[in-house]
C-alpha angles and dihedrals in degrees: 000000000000117000091227132110110222121226118246089259091053093045091054090057093046091052092050092052092048089053091057101249103174101213125034129171120196118196102197119187120211116304096000096131103255095154090046089051092053090046090053091050091051092047094050096046100050092151092063126080111237131195114194117194107203124204098236142353096272092053090046091054093049092047091052088054095047106034123078107263092206094075107008129080115190124204141152112233087252095051091047092048093045093053094051097042091047087056101040102032108019095165090063090062103047087128138346131223143144121248133221124207092254091059092049089049089057093048094057100022094239135135118279094243089055091046090053090058091046091053091046092053091045093052091043090055093045092052095044131088091236115134092203133024106263096243135278101283092158143011090265092054091050092050092048090056090049089051090054092047092050089055092046090055093044094242090131134016116282125238124230091247089051098059092045089053091047090052090055092048092047091049095049093043092049094242085122113042113229118280107256115237138132097214125027118197126191119193125204089017091169091067100046120113125228097268091055091049090050090051091049091053093043093057108088115228133150090228131032125187121196115194132179147099117262089205090063094057099128104153101067087124089065093052098266113156132205091236093165090088091054095062094094093163093055127100107239127219132178128214108201106154109096125208094190108069145009128264088257092059089044092061097086098044088045091052089052092047097044106029100037106021099033095231114166095195108075133182117271125195140191091177115123121224107259126220123253114276135190085238094060118128126218127204131189109207119196135178095226139038089236093066089040092057090046090054092049087053091050093049093048092050088055090049093245122147118228142181127217119224091229133028115295087221088067093045096049109023100094097041093047092047090052092046090051090048093050090046094055096250095127095156088064095054107110096189102068090193088076092059091079090071111089096188145015088253092056092048091050091048090052091050091053093048098042098036091224103175094186093055090042091056091042091054090049092053093045090055095044102044105020116174091000089076094072093047093051092047091051090051093045092048092051091058094037094052096041119120116278092250090057093044091057088061093057111091103176121084135178125202142158115237089254094053092043093065112118093015132101139196136183095244127025131189116195113210128236095244100086113113115267105252094214093055091041094053093044095051103034103037140039091235116126099191140009091265089065090048090057092046094050102032093121092057101040119115114281089236091061098045091046089058091050089051096045089055090049089053091052092046091054100051097081123085103188106018140356120201117195121204093175122101087240091080093076091051090057089053094045125024088191089063089055091049089052093050092048089053097049093042090051091049092050092049090049091052091052091049091049092051092050089049 
């Protein structure tokens, strides 16, 4: 049993689960102890079998450590799907990889721009809740179905999205009997895509618990859906009391929630501001990898050690591969796909045709930072791979807003490179002031809401203090300032449009 007294909000949820309520939705604001709540439920109900679907590998590993192993199995959706598909359709998982449009073009001997559409339709199907492909309405649809069939038969390596989709289809068709559990928990429900939701619904369980924070939905661009609002049969609870930061730190995220997004449930705190300590941690949170790399360079120049929130290999691999390619060091290019490009112009042309965002960003970094990339990666890896005891001595961290999700530090500095909300609203929506934003928040473009939510994630990572370098800080202090910026940004956009006309 956990030595922890639940809040009244948490106790209400625990009592509901103990009473057997079949569907429960928990809207948990930042730092309100959602994982602790699920852990308390698992610890109190040791006689019930629990399956906890974690959002990612790091959350999964933490949950395995924290939850009682006697009654709780912990998986990510991918690890659960992989285990079952490996057992029931082993030829579909001979190997796993991700494809670029150029590779699909080679498989079917088609142009790259056509292959891009095929890959888009394939991923769209894999991430959907569809039980069947919606028919071959075009050549691209037909080829996307053939791509899926080739993976099913083991003719070509599978993708991660493929075996998750196959798991859903096997569950719903009965080829895989339902996973046996008494309570099914799904974390970060606001950022799950349709296929994950379909799997969650297909698994039979007397009780299902959905937990997340709709204001931390930051993967709308990948097809993630805030499915929490769709569970109309569920009993809904809110967790609003944060254990992470004080009411002073909560002021800015509350301003974003209430003033801009129109949320009526705001963060409450009884946490006292703590004094400065030699053990304090500091994190620089940026919107882009470009600003992140620049901050690493700045810290290194000041002889300060730092840790990245995710592996430096992931941050640097594409940009360094491209730099090595353009520098003629082809034997040092890890991604062999890049070797087909004989010049910078041919790579740039492919990026334009295929719309490959990863390669586009990598090319930008290669041009901006050049040989410095390898040096910074080497430095970052040295710190990242150091023993745990040494890591604990490092107090400076760097993270993008995406990679900061789920983490916390004592002091946070938010970089300047987040989109200006005023300009964003003026150019991407029809709203003329912040009041209209609040009124139409549910129908605004995903790209806009994702940016609001990313900023909210960044604002809620600091425990003692959050310093904001972005222009958005002044909008959180004054809605009138945001109204003014929306007006002038709209006027400026109108002038540009008139000149082009």
